[in-house]
N, C-alpha and C positions, 0 to 999 in steps of 0.2 A: 706204418708205411714203408714199404720196401724201396730200396734204391731206384729201382726202374720206375716205380710210380712217382717218386719225387723228381726224377728227371723228366718224365714225359708230362708232368704237369706244366711244364714250361711252355710248349708250344701252344700258344692261344692267339690266333689270328683277330685282329680287330680292324674290320673294314679293309681286309686284305685286297690286293689288286689281282683280279682274276680276269682271265679272257680266252676266247676260243680264237685261234689264228689260222687263217687259211693261206698256204704258201703255193705259189706256182713257179716252177723252176724256169731259170736259175734264180736262186734267192738266197740271201746271207743277211742275218739280223745280228747286229753288234749291241750287246747289252752293257750299258754304263751307267746303270741307275743306282749302283752303290747300296743295293738292298742287301740286308744280311743273310736272307735265305730265300731261294726260289724252288719251285716244285713244277716240274713239267712231265707231260706223258703225251705221246703221239696216239691219236685215235684212227689215224689213217696215214699210210705212208711212213717213211723214215727220215730221220734228221741226224745230223752230225753235231754233236756237242763239243765245242772246242774250247777249253778253258785256257786262260793266259798261264795259269800254274796248274799243271796236270796233263795227263794223256788225252788226246781226243777219244770219243767213244760214239759208236753208232746207235741210236736208240729207235725202236720201232714200236708198233701197236702193242699196248699192255705193260711196256717197260716204264717205270717210274724213276726219274732222275731228280736228285735233290743237288742244288748247287749252292755253295757257301760263298758269300760276298765278303768284302765289297769288291774283291777284284773282278775286272770285267771279263767277259767271255762273249762267245760268238755261237750262234746256231744257224746251220746252213745246210743246204742240199748236198754239199761237198765240202771238205776242208780248204780246198784252194779257190773257192767262189769269192770274188771281190765283195766287201761289204757294201750293201745297198741301202740299209736302214740303220740308223743309231737310235737306240733309246737312252735317253739321259735321266738324271736324278729326279726331273719333275714328271716323269713318266709319259712325256710327249715324244713323238717320234719325228725325227728329221731325216729326210730322204738325202741320198748322196747323188741324185741325178734325176733323170726323167721318169722314175718309177711311178706306178700308179697305185697310190696308197688309200684305201677306203677304210674308214673307221666308222662302223655303223652304230655302235653304241659302247659306252664306258665299261659297261660288264656285258660283254657279248661277243660279236664277230668281228675280228680285223681281217681284212683281206689284203695280202701283200702281192705285188706283181700285177698279173691281169685281173680285171674285175670278174670275170667268169670262173667258175669253180670247176675244172675238167678233171678228166680221168687221172691225170698225173699230180694232181694236187696232194698236199700234205696238210692235214689238219692237226694242230697241236693245241693242247690245253696247258696253260700255265697259271701259276699263282704266286704271288710275291708277298713275303712278309716284310712290312714296310718299316718296322722299328726293332732294334736289338733287344728290347725288353721283352718282346713277344715271344722269344725263344729262350733266352737265358744264355749269360756268358760262358758257363761251364760246358754247355752242350755245343756253342759255336766254337770253343776252343778245342774240341776233341774232333769235330767232323773233318773228314778229307775234303778236298775242294770240289770233287764230284763223287756222288754215291748213287749208284744204279741197282735197283731191285728189278730183275728181269721178269718179263711176262710168264705168266704160269705161277709165280710166287707172289705177284702183287694182287691186290683185291679188285678183281674186274668189276664187281658190282659197284664199288665206290666210284671207280672211274667213269661207269655208265652213268651214275647219278650226277657226278659233276658235270659231265658233258651236256646232259639234259637241262639241269639247272641254270648253268651259266648263260643259256640262249633264252631264259625266260624273262619276264619283267613283271614280277609279282610282288605283292607286300612280303616283307620278311625275307626277301632274296639274299641281303647281305650276310645275315647271320647264318643262314642255311650253308651258303658258300664257305663262310669262315669255318664252320665246324666240319664239313666235308673236306676241306683242305687240311686241317688239323689231323683228321682221321688217316688221311692218305699219307701224311707226313710220319705220323707215329708209326704206322705200319712199315714203313722203310726203316726207322730207327730201331724198331724192335728187332727187325731182321737183321740189321747191321751188329747190333749188339750181341745177338745170339750167334752169329757165324763164327766158326774158329778161324783165327788167322786174319780177321777184317780189319784190326787195328782197334778194337774197342779200347775205351781208355781204362787204365789201371785201377781207377776208383769204381769203375762198375765191375770188373773182373773180381775185385776184392770182396764182393758181397757174397761169394761162394765159399770164403774162407770161415770156418767154424768159430773163429774167435773174432777177426775183424768185421765179419758180416753182422755178428751181434751189435758190435758198436756202431756200425753205419745205420742199422734199422733204428737204434735209439736215438742217434743225433738227427735223423729225418722224421721221425715221429714226434719229436718235441724239441725243436731247435732253440726254444727260448728258455729251456731249462739251463740252469748253471752247471753244465756237465764238467767234471774233472777227469783226468786220466784215471785217477784211483777208483772213482765210482764206475767209470765204463768197465775197468779190469775187473771189478768185483762182479759186475753183472754177467761178464764173459767167463768168470771163474779162473782168472789168470792173474799174475803178479802185475803191479804197474809197469814194471821195467819191461816185462814181456808184451804188455799191450802197446806201450808207446813204440817199442822196436819193431814189433810186427806190423802195426798200423802204418807207421812210416815207410816201411819197407814196401808194402803191397799197395798203398794208396799214393804214395810219393810225397806225402806232407804229414806233420804230426796231427794228432786228434783234434787239438784246439785250434790250430790253423785251418782245418778243414771245416769245423764248426764256425768259425768266423766267416768263412766263404759263403756257407749255407745261410748264415744270417743276413749277410749283406745281399745275397741274391734275392731272399725273401723281402727285405727292406725296400730294394729296388722295385719289385713287383707292387708292394702295397704304396709305395710313394707315387704310382700312377693313378691311384684312386683319388678323384677330386676331393673328396670330403675328408681324407686321412691328413692328420697332422704329423709333425715329426715327433711330437711327443708320444701320440697314440701308436706310431709305427715303432718307437724305440721300445715301448713296453712289450708289444706283440713279438718282437724278435729277441728279447732277452737282454736289453740294455736299459739300465735303471733311470737314465737321464737322456734328454735330446742331446746334450753335449757329448756323452760317451758314444752314442750312435754316430753323431757328425764326425767324431775324431777317427773311428773305425771306418766309416764309410769313405772318408777322404783318403786314409791310408791304403784301402784296397782299391777304390775306383778312380782316385786321382782328382775328384770333385766332391763338393759337399752334397749333402741330400738335396738342399734347396737348388743347387746349381743342376743337379741331375734332373730334378723335377721339371726344371725351365727348359731343359734340353741342351745343356751344356756338356753332356756326356762325351768323352773321347770317343773317336771311332774305333771300332774293334778290328782295324786294319792290321793284318799280320798274324792273326790268330789262325790256328789250325794246321793242317798238315797239307802241303801242296801236292796232292796226288789224286788219281782216279781210282775208284774202287768199285768193281763190279761184283755184287754179291752172287754166290753160287745158285 
C-alpha cells in the first residue's frame, strides 16, 4: 500500500449529513456545527465562503470547497451580508429574525429566504462528516482551513450524480450519498497533494524519496509488524544511521514514532467496529496485550481506548493551518 492509499482510506462517511440548499438574496448562513470536515459545491449561482480563520473565497458552479472544522465559518451572497440563519451542533437551524425557512426533507432541499426559487437563486450542495474518526487525525491536522478545487478540474459527473441523488427518496440512498461524498472529497485531496506549493504535508512528499519512500510503503503495508529502524534500513539498502536521519528530516519524526501514529490511527478506526474488543484490536495493530495498546493509545490520544470508544475523545480544535488554498 502506498502512502496516498493509506491516507485516502481514511475518509469514510457514515450517515453523513447531506442537503441541497436554495438561497434567495440577500442571504447569509453561519455554520457553527463543529463538524470536522464539510464539502460544498454550487450547482447554480455563486457564494462567498468566509472562514473565521483564512481568507474569504468566492465559489461558483463546479468549484468544490472543503472546509476543515471545528472553527465556525459563514456562507453568504456577499462577505458583508448580516447573518440570517445559524446552524448549530445539533444540525438544526435557528433564524435570526423574520426569515422564511423551509425544510422540506432531512436529506433533500432546504430553501432559505423566500419560498419561491427565482432566477437569482443560488443552489448549493453540501455534505458534512460528523465524526473525526471518519477522516483521520493525520489528514485533519494537515489540511488548510479552506481548500478549493476550481471548476474544470473537479469531477463534474460526481457533482451531477450527487445533485440528483440528494433529492431522491429511495432505498439505500444514505450509503449512495456517503460514497459519492467520499469520492468528491478524495478528488480534492488528490489534487491538493499533487499540486506544487499547495502545502502538502512533509510525510506525503517524502514518499518520492528513494530511501524514505521505501520505509513509508513498508510501514503502511504492514503496520502490525515489529519494524525496527535496522530492518527498514536493510530493506532500503542504507545504514541504520542514514535511515534514521533521513526519515526524521523528511517526515518530521523518527520512524518508530511515525509507526506508532499509524498504529493508533488504525486502532481508532477498528475501535468503532461494534464487535471489536480491545484485545483483538491490539493484536491487529501490533501490540501484544490490551494493556500495551491502552498505554500507547492514551499517550498519543489523551484518552484510553475504552474512553475513545464511548465518545470521550478530545476535540481536534486547533489543528491544521489557518489559511485558504485555491488549487491551480
